[in-house]
KEDRENTOR-775722 format. One record per residue (C-alpha): y negated, x, z; residue number from 1. Coordinates in steps of 0.1 Angstrom, whole numbers, always signed. Layout:
<atoms>
{atom {Y X Z} NUM}
...
</atoms>
This chain:
<atoms>
{atom {-769 +1206 -312} 1}
{atom {-789 +1215 -342} 2}
{atom {-827 +1209 -344} 3}
{atom {-823 +1186 -374} 4}
{atom {-809 +1159 -351} 5}
{atom {-843 +1153 -333} 6}
{atom {-859 +1133 -361} 7}
{atom {-830 +1108 -360} 8}
{atom {-831 +1105 -323} 9}
{atom {-868 +1098 -322} 10}
{atom {-875 +1082 -356} 11}
{atom {-908 +1066 -346} 12}
{atom {-917 +1029 -345} 13}
{atom {-895 +1006 -366} 14}
{atom {-911 +994 -399} 15}
{atom {-929 +961 -399} 16}
{atom {-910 +942 -426} 17}
{atom {-937 +916 -430} 18}
{atom {-959 +941 -449} 19}
{atom {-952 +956 -483} 20}
{atom {-952 +991 -470} 21}
{atom {-931 +982 -440} 22}
{atom {-905 +964 -461} 23}
{atom {-902 +993 -485} 24}
{atom {-898 +1017 -457} 25}
{atom {-871 +995 -442} 26}
{atom {-853 +992 -475} 27}
{atom {-853 +1029 -482} 28}
{atom {-844 +1041 -447} 29}
{atom {-822 +1014 -433} 30}
{atom {-791 +1035 -437} 31}
{atom {-806 +1069 -428} 32}
{atom {-797 +1070 -391} 33}
{atom {-769 +1094 -384} 34}
{atom {-750 +1086 -352} 35}
{atom {-741 +1113 -326} 36}
{atom {-709 +1132 -332} 37}
{atom {-678 +1121 -312} 38}
{atom {-672 +1144 -283} 39}
{atom {-649 +1140 -253} 40}
{atom {-659 +1152 -218} 41}
{atom {-644 +1187 -222} 42}
{atom {-663 +1193 -255} 43}
{atom {-695 +1180 -239} 44}
{atom {-691 +1203 -209} 45}
{atom {-688 +1233 -232} 46}
{atom {-723 +1227 -246} 47}
{atom {-753 +1244 -231} 48}
{atom {-775 +1224 -207} 49}
{atom {-801 +1220 -234} 50}
{atom {-776 +1209 -260} 51}
{atom {-760 +1184 -236} 52}
{atom {-794 +1168 -230} 53}
{atom {-800 +1166 -268} 54}
{atom {-765 +1151 -273} 55}
{atom {-771 +1125 -245} 56}
{atom {-804 +1115 -261} 57}
{atom {-786 +1112 -295} 58}
{atom {-759 +1091 -279} 59}
{atom {-784 +1068 -263} 60}
{atom {-801 +1064 -297} 61}
{atom {-767 +1057 -313} 62}
{atom {-760 +1029 -288} 63}
{atom {-795 +1015 -294} 64}
{atom {-789 +1014 -332} 65}
{atom {-754 +1000 -335} 66}
{atom {-746 +992 -371} 67}
{atom {-747 +956 -385} 68}
{atom {-710 +949 -390} 69}
{atom {-696 +926 -416} 70}
{atom {-681 +894 -402} 71}
{atom {-663 +865 -419} 72}
{atom {-694 +845 -414} 73}
{atom {-718 +871 -428} 74}
{atom {-695 +876 -458} 75}
{atom {-698 +839 -466} 76}
{atom {-736 +841 -464} 77}
{atom {-736 +873 -486} 78}
{atom {-715 +857 -513} 79}
{atom {-736 +826 -517} 80}
{atom {-770 +843 -512} 81}
{atom {-762 +872 -536} 82}
{atom {-749 +849 -563} 83}
{atom {-780 +826 -560} 84}
{atom {-805 +854 -561} 85}
{atom {-789 +873 -590} 86}
{atom {-785 +841 -611} 87}
{atom {-821 +831 -605} 88}
{atom {-834 +866 -612} 89}
{atom {-817 +866 -646} 90}
{atom {-830 +832 -657} 91}
{atom {-853 +832 -687} 92}
{atom {-863 +796 -688} 93}
{atom {-893 +784 -668} 94}
{atom {-873 +761 -646} 95}
{atom {-874 +756 -609} 96}
{atom {-851 +780 -591} 97}
{atom {-827 +766 -565} 98}
{atom {-833 +780 -530} 99}
{atom {-811 +790 -501} 100}
{atom {-814 +779 -464} 101}
{atom {-796 +802 -439} 102}
{atom {-790 +785 -406} 103}
{atom {-773 +793 -373} 104}
{atom {-780 +797 -336} 105}
{atom {-804 +822 -320} 106}
{atom {-793 +859 -318} 107}
{atom {-766 +854 -344} 108}
{atom {-779 +881 -368} 109}
{atom {-794 +858 -394} 110}
{atom {-825 +879 -401} 111}
{atom {-806 +912 -402} 112}
{atom {-779 +899 -424} 113}
{atom {-803 +883 -448} 114}
{atom {-826 +914 -450} 115}
{atom {-796 +936 -456} 116}
{atom {-783 +913 -484} 117}
{atom {-817 +910 -501} 118}
{atom {-824 +948 -497} 119}
{atom {-791 +955 -514} 120}
{atom {-801 +932 -542} 121}
{atom {-835 +950 -545} 122}
{atom {-818 +984 -547} 123}
{atom {-797 +972 -576} 124}
{atom {-825 +953 -593} 125}
{atom {-848 +984 -593} 126}
{atom {-821 +1005 -609} 127}
{atom {-816 +978 -635} 128}
{atom {-852 +977 -645} 129}
{atom {-858 +1014 -641} 130}
{atom {-880 +1009 -610} 131}
{atom {-907 +993 -632} 132}
{atom {-920 +958 -632} 133}
{atom {-907 +942 -664} 134}
{atom {-933 +914 -661} 135}
{atom {-963 +936 -655} 136}
{atom {-996 +924 -668} 137}
{atom {-1007 +942 -699} 138}
{atom {-1031 +971 -690} 139}
{atom {-1024 +968 -653} 140}
{atom {-1003 +989 -629} 141}
{atom {-994 +964 -602} 142}
{atom {-968 +976 -577} 143}
{atom {-933 +964 -583} 144}
{atom {-923 +942 -553} 145}
{atom {-890 +924 -560} 146}
{atom {-888 +911 -525} 147}
{atom {-914 +897 -501} 148}
{atom {-905 +890 -464} 149}
{atom {-928 +867 -444} 150}
{atom {-924 +853 -409} 151}
{atom {-935 +817 -405} 152}
{atom {-965 +815 -382} 153}
{atom {-958 +800 -348} 154}
{atom {-984 +773 -354} 155}
{atom {-980 +769 -392} 156}
{atom {-1005 +753 -415} 157}
{atom {-1007 +756 -452} 158}
{atom {-1036 +780 -451} 159}
{atom {-1020 +802 -424} 160}
{atom {-987 +804 -444} 161}
{atom {-1006 +814 -475} 162}
{atom {-1025 +840 -456} 163}
{atom {-992 +854 -441} 164}
{atom {-978 +858 -476} 165}
{atom {-1010 +874 -489} 166}
{atom {-1010 +897 -458} 167}
{atom {-976 +910 -470} 168}
{atom {-992 +921 -503} 169}
{atom {-1024 +933 -486} 170}
{atom {-1042 +909 -510} 171}
{atom {-1078 +901 -503} 172}
{atom {-1086 +870 -484} 173}
{atom {-1121 +857 -477} 174}
{atom {-1134 +829 -455} 175}
{atom {-1147 +811 -485} 176}
{atom {-1112 +806 -500} 177}
{atom {-1100 +770 -497} 178}
{atom {-1064 +759 -499} 179}
{atom {-1062 +757 -538} 180}
{atom {-1077 +792 -540} 181}
{atom {-1052 +805 -515} 182}
{atom {-1022 +789 -533} 183}
{atom {-1034 +803 -566} 184}
{atom {-1037 +838 -550} 185}
{atom {-1002 +835 -537} 186}
{atom {-989 +825 -572} 187}
{atom {-1008 +854 -588} 188}
{atom {-994 +879 -562} 189}
{atom {-958 +867 -567} 190}
{atom {-961 +869 -605} 191}
{atom {-981 +901 -609} 192}
{atom {-958 +921 -586} 193}
{atom {-926 +908 -602} 194}
{atom {-914 +892 -570} 195}
{atom {-879 +876 -574} 196}
{atom {-872 +867 -538} 197}
{atom {-895 +852 -511} 198}
{atom {-880 +852 -476} 199}
{atom {-896 +828 -451} 200}
{atom {-881 +837 -417} 201}
{atom {-882 +815 -385} 202}
{atom {-888 +784 -407} 203}
{atom {-877 +760 -379} 204}
{atom {-909 +768 -361} 205}
{atom {-922 +739 -382} 206}
{atom {-922 +707 -362} 207}
{atom {-919 +677 -385} 208}
{atom {-937 +654 -361} 209}
{atom {-969 +673 -368} 210}
{atom {-989 +665 -400} 211}
{atom {-999 +702 -406} 212}
{atom {-962 +712 -405} 213}
{atom {-953 +684 -429} 214}
{atom {-980 +697 -453} 215}
{atom {-967 +732 -448} 216}
{atom {-931 +722 -458} 217}
{atom {-946 +704 -488} 218}
{atom {-963 +737 -498} 219}
{atom {-931 +756 -494} 220}
{atom {-915 +732 -520} 221}
{atom {-944 +740 -543} 222}
{atom {-935 +777 -541} 223}
{atom {-902 +769 -558} 224}
{atom {-923 +764 -590} 225}
{atom {-934 +801 -589} 226}
{atom {-901 +814 -604} 227}
{atom {-889 +830 -572} 228}
{atom {-858 +824 -551} 229}
{atom {-869 +809 -519} 230}
{atom {-848 +819 -489} 231}
{atom {-855 +800 -457} 232}
{atom {-840 +813 -424} 233}
{atom {-840 +793 -392} 234}
{atom {-822 +781 -362} 235}
{atom {-802 +749 -367} 236}
{atom {-820 +737 -398} 237}
{atom {-800 +704 -401} 238}
{atom {-813 +693 -367} 239}
{atom {-848 +705 -373} 240}
{atom {-859 +677 -396} 241}
{atom {-866 +700 -426} 242}
{atom {-839 +681 -445} 243}
{atom {-847 +646 -434} 244}
{atom {-861 +637 -469} 245}
{atom {-832 +653 -487} 246}
{atom {-799 +640 -498} 247}
{atom {-767 +660 -500} 248}
{atom {-748 +662 -533} 249}
{atom {-711 +658 -525} 250}
{atom {-701 +676 -558} 251}
{atom {-723 +707 -554} 252}
{atom {-729 +708 -517} 253}
{atom {-766 +713 -524} 254}
{atom {-794 +694 -507} 255}
{atom {-819 +678 -530} 256}
{atom {-855 +673 -519} 257}
{atom {-882 +653 -536} 258}
{atom {-909 +672 -555} 259}
{atom {-940 +685 -537} 260}
{atom {-970 +663 -538} 261}
{atom {-992 +695 -540} 262}
{atom {-987 +694 -578} 263}
{atom {-1019 +673 -577} 264}
{atom {-1038 +701 -559} 265}
{atom {-1029 +734 -574} 266}
{atom {-1018 +725 -609} 267}
{atom {-988 +748 -606} 268}
{atom {-962 +721 -608} 269}
{atom {-960 +707 -643} 270}
{atom {-929 +685 -638} 271}
{atom {-914 +661 -613} 272}
{atom {-883 +684 -609} 273}
{atom {-866 +679 -576} 274}
{atom {-860 +709 -554} 275}
{atom {-825 +720 -545} 276}
{atom {-813 +742 -517} 277}
{atom {-779 +756 -508} 278}
{atom {-774 +754 -470} 279}
{atom {-751 +781 -455} 280}
{atom {-744 +787 -418} 281}
{atom {-741 +821 -401} 282}
{atom {-721 +808 -372} 283}
{atom {-707 +825 -341} 284}
{atom {-672 +837 -335} 285}
{atom {-646 +813 -323} 286}
{atom {-618 +819 -297} 287}
{atom {-598 +787 -302} 288}
{atom {-573 +798 -328} 289}
{atom {-552 +828 -337} 290}
{atom {-574 +834 -368} 291}
{atom {-606 +833 -348} 292}
{atom {-593 +855 -320} 293}
{atom {-580 +881 -346} 294}
{atom {-615 +881 -362} 295}
{atom {-632 +886 -328} 296}
{atom {-609 +915 -320} 297}
{atom {-615 +932 -354} 298}
{atom {-652 +929 -347} 299}
{atom {-648 +945 -312} 300}
{atom {-628 +973 -328} 301}
{atom {-656 +980 -352} 302}
{atom {-681 +980 -323} 303}
{atom {-660 +1004 -301} 304}
{atom {-657 +1028 -330} 305}
{atom {-695 +1031 -331} 306}
{atom {-698 +1039 -294} 307}
{atom {-702 +1075 -281} 308}
{atom {-691 +1073 -245} 309}
{atom {-672 +1105 -233} 310}
{atom {-643 +1087 -217} 311}
{atom {-640 +1058 -242} 312}
{atom {-603 +1055 -252} 313}
{atom {-588 +1035 -280} 314}
{atom {-589 +998 -275} 315}
{atom {-616 +1000 -248} 316}
{atom {-631 +967 -260} 317}
{atom {-603 +952 -281} 318}
{atom {-572 +953 -258} 319}
{atom {-561 +937 -226} 320}
{atom {-583 +910 -211} 321}
{atom {-615 +926 -225} 322}
{atom {-618 +905 -257} 323}
{atom {-616 +873 -236} 324}
{atom {-641 +887 -211} 325}
{atom {-666 +897 -237} 326}
{atom {-663 +863 -254} 327}
{atom {-668 +846 -221} 328}
{atom {-700 +866 -215} 329}
{atom {-714 +861 -250} 330}
{atom {-698 +829 -265} 331}
{atom {-691 +849 -296} 332}
{atom {-728 +854 -304} 333}
{atom {-732 +889 -320} 334}
{atom {-767 +894 -307} 335}
{atom {-757 +888 -271} 336}
{atom {-727 +911 -275} 337}
{atom {-749 +938 -289} 338}
{atom {-773 +934 -259} 339}
{atom {-745 +935 -234} 340}
{atom {-728 +966 -250} 341}
{atom {-761 +984 -254} 342}
{atom {-771 +979 -218} 343}
{atom {-735 +986 -206} 344}
{atom {-734 +1019 -224} 345}
{atom {-767 +1030 -208} 346}
{atom {-753 +1022 -174} 347}
{atom {-720 +1040 -182} 348}
{atom {-740 +1071 -191} 349}
{atom {-763 +1069 -162} 350}
{atom {-735 +1064 -137} 351}
{atom {-713 +1090 -152} 352}
{atom {-685 +1065 -157} 353}
{atom {-686 +1071 -195} 354}
{atom {-665 +1040 -203} 355}
{atom {-670 +1002 -204} 356}
{atom {-650 +982 -179} 357}
{atom {-652 +946 -168} 358}
{atom {-665 +957 -134} 359}
{atom {-693 +977 -149} 360}
{atom {-703 +949 -173} 361}
{atom {-703 +924 -144} 362}
{atom {-734 +943 -132} 363}
{atom {-752 +938 -165} 364}
{atom {-773 +907 -168} 365}
{atom {-783 +896 -203} 366}
{atom {-820 +886 -198} 367}
{atom {-837 +870 -228} 368}
{atom {-865 +854 -208} 369}
{atom {-892 +877 -223} 370}
{atom {-877 +882 -257} 371}
{atom {-905 +895 -280} 372}
{atom {-914 +875 -311} 373}
{atom {-891 +847 -302} 374}
{atom {-901 +810 -300} 375}
{atom {-879 +795 -273} 376}
{atom {-891 +760 -283} 377}
{atom {-876 +765 -318} 378}
{atom {-842 +774 -304} 379}
{atom {-846 +812 -312} 380}
{atom {-835 +821 -277} 381}
{atom {-799 +810 -269} 382}
{atom {-785 +800 -236} 383}
{atom {-767 +830 -220} 384}
{atom {-734 +822 -204} 385}
{atom {-723 +836 -171} 386}
{atom {-688 +848 -163} 387}
{atom {-667 +823 -144} 388}
{atom {-647 +836 -115} 389}
{atom {-623 +821 -90} 390}
{atom {-630 +821 -52} 391}
{atom {-612 +854 -48} 392}
{atom {-635 +871 -73} 393}
{atom {-610 +873 -101} 394}
{atom {-616 +858 -135} 395}
{atom {-592 +831 -145} 396}
{atom {-578 +827 -180} 397}
{atom {-598 +801 -199} 398}
{atom {-582 +802 -233} 399}
{atom {-562 +770 -228} 400}
{atom {-590 +751 -210} 401}
{atom {-595 +716 -222} 402}
{atom {-629 +715 -240} 403}
{atom {-626 +678 -249} 404}
{atom {-644 +648 -235} 405}
{atom {-620 +645 -205} 406}
{atom {-626 +681 -196} 407}
{atom {-663 +678 -200} 408}
{atom {-664 +646 -179} 409}
{atom {-645 +663 -151} 410}
</atoms>
């Protein structure tokens, strides 16, 4: 194993995407990781003891950094989001840009999918404008920041949200700044840095029964007057109350929200233009139709091709009863599947089994109790299913089980 592998095995702490420097590092390095080479057990044994240790470390890193695979659901999100962002970025008129809401359950890869889509847009946009800010202030050299990524504070207030955005830009914030000052500073930062996309992640941390959260949502609507594409990401947005004042246009599928009342505070909203959002769902896999099952198996094939277990044969995850077993353990949620496979690969390496089997995975518990940076009250931590077994310890086939009202009642 060459010495050049070590930097990829131990790449250091992951970049904090909620800062300008962290986002830029993520964007530039997100595809830099090189997985371990594929070796069978005989080739592994032929290595020296030191090179086997390095290869095992590289394999562990490979399993901890499984690629974000395209799915039918993520492709639908990519199509809508890319189209909306590019169209808005090319607009010349000072009109309100329509936003996008990306919804779905917890651990379904919403954040990773959105960040990859938007980072790809930024790569193309920078090439288009020659890596320079086409809207730069005369005589100034502001950094060009096409994308800003911000996490919604757990206890959100208009001031705390403004401060979170300004923290991304490392813009100065003083205790003397009131809300209008903060909003004006946000508007200046977005404009001066040529920002085209503002991502607000974990947006369903807002609770619509709280006055502060209602004011924060009103502020978010005001951001749409700042000539950026607003991308809101959250768990089950339709049920969160964020759209309760909106109406759905049957012709366009867009949700129309009333204008923000903050136009009377910050002077940024010159019109009564209503705010429009496209709502797109990044759902989980389904196992109730031939099309859904085929899509799940294709995904499992992609996952198994990324694994580096020494005795992993073709179809380890995608043939026999394994697809149904994995769906039973994860309910088709990609984040739960990743956790199960990652922990299973570690156990397979530690035990010397070097392959994933149902028996081995039965010993792996998916524990999300202490998930970092997740707000369980906002639905960011999903319920983890347990495998169902018959009294003799064998799993029974559940594909044809009745999931209707009669089955639920029984």
